[in-house]
LOZA-739053 format. One record per residue (C-alpha): x, y, z; residue number from 1; residue in one letter. Coordinates in nm, 4 decimals, padded with zeros to 6 digits. Example, Ala and Ser with C-alpha at 12.3 -4.5 7.8 and 13.67 -1.06 7.14 Angstrom:
BEGIN
        px        py        pz  tikol  drense
   01.2300  -00.4500   00.7800      1       a
   01.3670  -00.1060   00.7140      2       s
This chain:
BEGIN
        px        py        pz  tikol  drense
   08.1604  -05.0620  -02.5134      1       m
   08.0042  -04.9606  -02.2169      2       t
   07.6372  -05.1128  -02.1360      3       p
   07.3317  -04.8909  -02.1831      4       e
   07.1754  -04.7460  -01.8593      5       r
   06.8552  -04.8779  -01.7895      6       r
   06.6614  -04.5418  -01.7906      7       d
   06.8522  -04.4264  -02.1163      8       g
   06.6892  -04.2719  -02.4224      9       p
   06.6294  -04.6342  -02.5846     10       d
   06.4778  -04.7689  -02.2611     11       s
   06.2374  -04.4887  -02.2586     12       r
   06.1662  -04.5266  -02.6153     13       h
   06.1141  -04.9015  -02.5444     14       r
   05.8712  -04.8257  -02.2909     15       a
   05.6870  -04.5941  -02.4914     16       r
   05.6422  -04.8585  -02.7379     17       e
   05.5416  -05.1221  -02.5081     18       v
   05.2697  -04.8486  -02.3631     19       a
   05.1237  -04.8042  -02.7020     20       l
   05.0798  -05.1653  -02.7739     21       q
   04.9037  -05.1695  -02.4445     22       m
   04.7162  -04.8891  -02.5176     23       l
   04.5993  -05.0528  -02.8172     24       y
   04.4953  -05.3742  -02.6181     25       l
   04.3207  -05.1926  -02.3877     26       w
   04.1094  -05.0004  -02.6700     27       e
   04.0513  -05.2818  -02.8753     28       v
   03.9884  -05.5251  -02.6108     29       g
   03.7903  -05.3174  -02.3892     30       g
   03.9586  -05.4851  -02.0717     31       e
   04.0620  -05.3132  -01.7564     32       d
   04.4201  -05.2157  -01.7340     33       l
   04.5409  -05.4876  -01.5092     34       d
   04.4175  -05.7305  -01.7603     35       t
   04.5718  -05.5384  -02.0427     36       v
   04.9210  -05.5999  -01.8610     37       g
   04.8750  -05.9768  -01.7896     38       r
   04.7749  -06.0019  -02.1357     39       t
   05.0653  -05.8092  -02.2986     40       y
   05.3006  -06.0537  -02.0842     41       r
   05.1150  -06.3398  -02.2344     42       q
   05.1195  -06.2487  -02.5995     43       v
   05.4583  -06.0993  -02.5795     44       r
   05.6645  -06.2791  -02.3263     45       p
   06.0065  -06.1308  -02.2512     46       g
   05.9316  -05.8633  -02.5059     47       a
   06.0439  -05.6054  -02.2210     48       a
   06.2048  -05.6518  -01.9015     49       d
   06.0301  -05.5738  -01.5541     50       e
   06.1141  -05.1814  -01.5377     51       a
   06.0156  -05.1417  -01.9011     52       t
   05.7037  -05.2890  -01.8424     53       e
   05.6409  -05.1015  -01.5143     54       a
   05.7495  -04.7602  -01.6974     55       a
   05.5027  -04.8348  -01.9761     56       a
   05.2238  -04.9312  -01.7635     57       m
   05.2557  -04.6050  -01.5515     58       r
   05.2399  -04.3881  -01.8676     59       l
   04.9098  -04.6211  -01.9693     60       v
   04.7595  -04.5320  -01.6104     61       r
   04.8277  -04.1918  -01.6434     62       a
   04.6667  -04.1380  -02.0133     63       t
   04.3822  -04.3723  -01.9005     64       a
   04.3650  -04.1545  -01.5606     65       l
   04.3190  -03.8128  -01.7768     66       r
   04.1504  -03.9891  -02.0779     67       l
   03.8076  -03.7143  -02.0845     68       a
   04.0702  -03.4453  -02.0718     69       e
   04.2939  -03.5852  -02.3339     70       i
   04.0404  -03.6346  -02.5880     71       d
   03.8883  -03.2847  -02.5511     72       a
   04.2236  -03.1591  -02.6252     73       l
   04.2608  -03.3953  -02.9457     74       i
   03.9043  -03.3014  -03.0582     75       e
   03.9870  -02.9284  -03.0095     76       a
   04.2915  -02.9656  -03.2330     77       r
   04.1552  -03.1986  -03.4826     78       s
   03.9483  -02.9920  -03.7435     79       a
   03.7015  -03.2270  -03.9232     80       h
   03.8429  -03.5487  -03.7176     81       w
   03.6030  -03.7089  -03.4400     82       r
   03.8348  -03.8906  -03.2197     83       i
   03.6401  -04.2236  -03.2524     84       e
   03.6967  -04.2293  -03.6208     85       r
   04.0479  -04.1794  -03.6206     86       m
   04.2815  -04.5124  -03.6595     87       p
   04.3222  -04.6949  -03.3408     88       v
   04.6908  -04.6758  -03.3571     89       v
   04.7226  -04.3127  -03.4241     90       d
   04.4506  -04.2327  -03.1427     91       r
   04.6570  -04.4388  -02.8954     92       a
   04.9913  -04.2607  -02.9994     93       i
   04.7937  -03.9185  -02.9626     94       l
   04.6500  -03.9913  -02.6319     95       r
   04.9598  -04.1278  -02.4914     96       m
   05.2037  -03.8340  -02.6016     97       a
   04.9549  -03.5929  -02.4268     98       i
   04.8896  -03.8154  -02.1333     99       g
   05.3151  -03.7721  -02.0863    100       e
   05.2650  -03.3856  -02.1553    101       f
   05.0112  -03.3687  -01.8566    102       l
   05.1825  -03.6410  -01.6264    103       a
   05.5339  -03.6034  -01.6724    104       v
   05.6088  -03.2543  -01.6967    105       p
   05.9990  -03.2521  -01.6582    106       d
   06.0194  -03.4448  -01.9953    107       t
   06.0587  -03.1961  -02.2575    108       p
   05.7574  -03.1601  -02.5109    109       r
   05.9517  -03.1572  -02.8096    110       t
   06.0786  -03.4980  -02.6827    111       v
   05.7530  -03.6755  -02.6546    112       v
   05.6514  -03.5328  -02.9878    113       i
   05.9501  -03.6637  -03.1417    114       n
   05.8906  -04.0175  -02.9824    115       e
   05.5254  -03.9972  -03.1021    116       a
   05.6310  -03.9240  -03.4546    117       l
   05.8925  -04.2196  -03.4229    118       e
   05.6190  -04.4505  -03.3159    119       l
   05.3896  -04.3053  -03.5851    120       a
   05.6449  -04.3839  -03.8211    121       r
   05.6892  -04.7476  -03.6913    122       t
   05.3393  -04.8187  -03.6729    123       f
   05.1062  -04.6092  -03.8727    124       s
   05.1662  -04.4004  -04.2130    125       t
   05.3502  -04.1116  -04.3113    126       e
   05.0098  -03.9225  -04.3431    127       d
   04.9701  -03.9878  -03.9811    128       a
   05.2899  -03.8759  -03.8851    129       v
   05.2104  -03.5478  -04.0377    130       k
   04.8402  -03.5504  -03.8736    131       f
   04.9875  -03.6116  -03.5332    132       i
   05.2690  -03.3675  -03.5339    133       n
   04.9984  -03.0946  -03.6302    134       g
   04.7816  -03.1826  -03.3279    135       v
   05.0365  -03.2313  -03.0810    136       l
   05.2326  -02.9222  -03.1821    137       d
   04.9210  -02.7040  -03.1335    138       a
   04.8431  -02.8943  -02.7889    139       i
   05.1760  -02.8127  -02.7082    140       n
   05.1210  -02.4435  -02.7853    141       h
   04.7877  -02.4395  -02.6173    142       d
   04.9039  -02.5880  -02.2972    143       l
   05.2304  -02.3466  -02.2688    144       a
   04.9762  -02.0179  -02.3588    145       a
   04.7872  -02.1956  -02.0441    146       a
   05.0573  -02.1767  -01.8491    147       g
   05.1042  -02.5571  -01.8064    148       r
   05.4479  -02.6583  -01.7647    149       s
   05.7094  -02.4990  -02.0504    150       p
   05.6908  -02.6117  -02.4058    151       a
């Protein structure tokens, strides 16, 4: 059995899990991102290696940096749902996925959507999975139609 590569699919999935948990801490705690990183390490010591935590923090920072644009995209495609009324976990999953769409255009959006759905299955409800899938699919098509990286 060969050891898994550090940058393989499981490692990227784990980084997304950690990023989701950090985004949740950021929103609920209202702390700056550096504090969120320290808090995560205190609350979950050894939960992720340094490379995974670094990848997660890059995704968290990319999401936070583009938050206004991300929220506008979500609000445009979530009929009858104000963003502040969405469950925190669902909102964080949507924001993180769209942050990855915008900040890491070389990752296929279908991969990002599938990862977001897996996170929703793990941390939310089946109704959330359907909602997140619909919103992300619509935003993916909107970005492609606007010429912003391939769908």
